[in-house]
Steps between C-alpha positions, in 0.01 A plus 500: 500500500536125500221241477563139603260241369458176695251215467401217735407149392265321742469124442211274592688358801553848643860549391600850410765606247606860448659620179642838404422593142731799493511870567400810309695824542434854388715797603322836546795688352475311169126538460381515138188396311648158417558425871139535617366170626590154378642463152427213265849363564437503875170321455669235286757429772245490781256274312778265398622457858146463632427231243811305597403510866138397427584214263782363715283497813208348311713220350646424840159470667338299223797259485457423868125453465531270195720254688190344657362213291144581384392136562650392828627831637855381564791729427673408177878500474684767301683358199707814431478876442501654154569862418230653285465846346142620485420778257237735647352836411738673743822322428670161502506323836747219575363244747595158630212258469512151653418183311315247712519122491168317445331361808470124539120529496502672162481332161816687401699292748483194271557697177813650344425844650776570754415858599212747499521880469201717583663805341531329163132401515382855589733688259608257229646780285652683801303809392214650700166512315472875560819567305392271217158668479653845488742399224212355299289810556771742392608276215144501363467877523847606382788365297716249686793741525279775634341265754843393628611865519196601707556218749867584537413865553229471764569167679799366693466164328767313310607680187251394238562434132260505209554128440392411856191717466411335168546145632297556815219672311496204261465256789219710648319506164536122466351448846208728416444312174497164677262633762267643233486164319365329810117505498354662808204267496448152359205393293370285784489805727291700254124488518298382206296818474592851398479720196724500197830683519590805293861554397623835377838468323724760342858506376779753448830504315769688695800604296835497674741789537810408297743637756363288786331184367532264207149360455141615477221389734155361419277545804157341556274635775148400587217495750282200589158589634269255670178536694676568828864593436741655254857379424759698303808355333792612289799332339774540242456226241866426425597491870210283619558130530148428372250770410204259495595348839539847648153608383347166601626545858332840519179355356495242779558783748196684360280192545516339158458125460562274204217515250361833624414751229732796459438822306806685374510865395800622295586766246509240220859380534478122432783407737322644803192282463719197423677540836165452673400209273823318577463572870151347521578234235168563333277745319425846629253769400702778340344841448654826387490848634300720261735794567795313343287397201382856449852642518624271224212607279578861589853454362355400163254792505782749569712358216203522259428858614858595419474344154166674443653844562785434253271368224200730550283525188593166341237248409449229762683679785182564692426127475815426704376710790164324492665157499717589800200618698312188394761278664409623847133424444573151373724412791259660745223266386722191497503459118856366489501357148363818345748706702791297359368551148462871566863529613622325183275717280627815671861400442439424132310826434774700673762334280291585192545872570878473455673810364863439411559873443446585863710339773273617783198323345699177459608517863143559617376202296769278649398617845135408432594157365729427792239589760237305312729195508547537875126535558422203275741276695364620832137430400589165347698382805225602743191424296366263765567733792271792423206612710211345310245783517512871437314551828789351697752710310291813553487445875875454516563814296312711753758433773815705555827360372606342827166329547448359149684175562316435825168590341540272202602210725201559730267501197643168387484336845167623629299486179372853473236546230373807322173648605267451202361849538845652436574309179699709255595768756835408661509811714167401659585135570426370847655200667237242594569140589370217292 
């Protein structure tokens, strides 16, 4: 059996061009599983020939249409023809594109511009956007060598290299960054009303794989919530041109205006809140998620519990457990200064139970002191960011893990107050507006 594939190109003026893409043969005597239907190699050849016919016909028609001057309608003279190779998703196509002389009615006629090329204006890099987007997509999901290998395997395009994939993905990332830095709305276009904005920010440190990369990544992601919309953003701090400008652009997109109050919720990392402060160039209300505070206290409690088991029966050991449990109550009720004193007292009392004859006890004491030091620094750095009442903290603690951040931000923004009848019973607290 033989299949002959032909295509017809019909132009706007009614002209008809017929092109033969090739033929496909299969002998019934040599039938085998590999000979059923079109193979990938056959598809590559057919798509490549079809692309050449389509691009050549399209360039020919557009070149004739562009000869008419857009101002006066007169036909412009052809300066010369230039051979160009266009890189497409289905192969490289060589075309001859004319360069036109400027019309006398155009401003270019009196300038130093001697010729105009529509093809250079449409495809300045001589690469179709579809090919560039696919290279950026695969380069972001795979290694550059793997992305080039996949394209060479499945597409009849020009043989790709990992360097080309890297460069084109870099250009795509730069264009996205420049687009993201442009505010979607200006301050004059924003109304003067509206509620305060809530910004949820979190960060992550991504370690590289030594065999593929040579640097680690610090990623910042966040969500900006307003009264009517929600905007999400994400960036890599070392690759971003300006972290504050990037966040500021997304704040404008969410409806923020200069001078408007912003509430930020983080896990206590100082750099995250500073990104928002630098973006708005002013003060922000910074509150913490109670879950992250509680987990840091839990680390100290676990270390003290391990030391208590090793030194059971000694004088003062039970006091360590009471001090660790006391820290949670102090932080819960916003008594920051007393909580800092309690952490220092716990560290000193743990060191007093030193036993040089037992290595496991010394290691447990060092573990308690280290975690106390971490908790002390965390409380000291975020002393002004706590939820001010135990009622607020109790309400937040009732929510599931995924909802705690949203709940604590809502409490801060909307001004929930504790029902007086439920004082002292966190599990019975109701949410009533002030």
